[in-house]
C-alpha positions, 0 to 999 in steps of 0.5 A: 520537487518542482510541478515540472518533474511530477509527471515524470514521477508519476509515469515512472511509478505506474505498474505495468499490466502482467502480462498475462493479460496484456503485453503493454506496460503504463509509462512507456513515455516521457512528457517534458514541456507538453511534448509526449515521446515514448522513444525514449529507453525504455520506452513503448515506442523504443527499438528493440520493445516489441512493438511497430508504433505508427511513423506519424501519430497524432499529436498536440501540446500534451497530446498524443495519439497513436497506433501501436502494433505487438511483433509477435502477435500482430495485436493492434491497439490505440494508446492515447496520451494526455498530459498537463503541459502547465502544471505537470500535475496530470497524466492520462494514457490508455490502450483499446484494440482492435478487431479482436473479439473480447476489446478491452480498454486499460486505462490509468489517470495520475494527478498529482501537487507538490508545493514544497517539494516536502507537501503534496498528493497524489491519486492515481486511478486504474482500471483494465476490461476485456482481454487487459484483464485475466482472471485473478487480477485486478479489474480495478484499482485506486490509490491516494496519498497525501504528504507533509513533511515539515520544519527541518526534520525528515521525522516530524510529518505525516503521510496517509496513503489509501488504496483498493483494488478490485478484480475476479479472484477464482470465480469470486469478486475480491477486493483489497484495501490497504488505508496507513496514517503517520504522524509525527514530531521528532524535532524535539530531539529527545525532548518533545517527541511523539509519533502516531501510526494506523494500518488496515490491511485487508482482502474480502471475498466480496462473491461469498461474505468471507474475509481471506485475511485483516490485518490492523496495527496501531502504536503510539509513543511520546518523549518528554525528554530523559527523566520525564515522563514517557510513555508507547501503546500498540495494539495488533490484529490478524485474522485470516492468513494475515495470522500464521500459523492458520493454528497454534498456543501463545503462552503468556505470564505460565498461562496459554491462548489457543487459536484455529485456522479463522480466528481472530487474536490481537495484541496490546502492550503499553509500557511506561514511565512516570518521573520519581514513579518507576515503570511500568508494563502490560500486556494483552494476549486475546481470542477475540473469536470465543468468550474467553478473556485475553491473558494478561501479565503486567511487571514494575520494568516498562516493555516499550512495545515488545512483547514478552508472549511465545508461541507455537504451532499446532504440532506445537514448534516454535513459531515467530510473533505473529504480529511483527 
């Protein structure tokens, strides 16, 4: 992807504002060579969009400002767009209300750079206040991504993603956090492959200090080729609504471990094959919220990252593996 086309891609990826707040969607325009156009199909000022736009917007290279009116309600907004015509790696779009008691601001900035088409970064920041934010929506959202795909194999790459969102939910400030990282090399075609992945997803009730849900997944694998050493490792943790069902029991190697709502459950899986020595498998299932040692199971057959534990809910009905 060339830099000049990145701005269009960033705009296309922008999420819309929820209809419960202001009925305006980000990204209702295109920017090519510094010319901003919001009359294109699907644009804010396109025919049938539900908005009437000023016939004489203020424009310059990479800049547009205009008044828009929602046909159904008569509400009026000012829209300001700034897009970098030189690199195509920056876009800023904002809406402000006029003649409103609550007022409000909705703004989104996107910054990106793609140097070779396989290496790049992107950062988005969204802020909504006043009538642009409704209860249950996030007031501030930040997302960032960095990636690199090297060599000729798309599976040989690095990618890191981060996002945080904050807003009032049921009278409490809630923060949602997502962090993922991937590192892999599959260019060896079976003679030097490895992968390493990390993911953290959580939601926190900041007002009351309650962890609503939390999920951690870590896995790594290495394969030195047919007949040689290979190994896999996985760690998984579930808490809050990420642990489903809320209460249940896991069985591993004939023993059981139970959990109730609010507990933290963890799982560890190890599988290994060593040339000339055979296979080995290890599995651990634990309720990290109690002082009881978790269940372990070992075998002379590599598990390859596959769990053998079974699970039931608090009514003894079989349920899916909560770590999947």
